[in-house]
N, C-alpha and C positions, 0 to 999 in steps of 0.2 A: 504494500500500500504506500503510495507516494505521500509526501507531506501535505499537499493540497487535499488529497482524499481524507487524510486524518483530521484536518481542521474542519472540513465539510461534514464528516461523520459526527464529530462532536457537536457541531452547530445543529445538525438535524436532530440529534438526540435531545438536545436542550429545547429545541422548538417543539418537538413532540410532547415533551414533559409540560411545557408551558401551555400548549393547546389543550392537553388533557385536563390540566388544572382549570383552565377557563371553562371548558365544557362541563366539568364536574360542578362548577359553581354557577353555571348558567350565564356566563359573561362572554361577550364577543371581544372584549378588551380588558386589559388589566386595570385600566383607569376607573372602572366601576367597582373595583375591589377595595375593601377597607384596609387590606394589608399591602397596598401598592408600594409604599416606601420601606416596608420591612419584610419583603417577600424573598425567600431564598431561591425559589423556583425562577422568579423573574431576574434576580441577581445572577444566577447561573446562566440564563439565556443571554443577558446583556454582556456578560464576560465572554461567552462563547462567540458572540457577534464580533466583539472587539478582537479577540484572539484570532478568529478566522480571517479578519480583514488584514491583520498585520503578520499572519503566519507564525504566531507564537513569539514574535520579537517585540521588544519594547520600542515604542516610537511610531514611525509612519505607517501608512496603509498602502496596500497594493490594490488598485482598481482595475 
């Protein structure tokens, strides 16, 4: 598995977890949830997005 595949797999896993949480709570967005600012699921997703954009490196993004 290449590095790009690894980051995309982690991102997809985090996205599925986030979407499952939203579906379980009946939300189409995290903004409706009272745990918005203190949610570990959302935090993992955001970190996965950031990590996938910069391929695990600190600093800039690759588009």
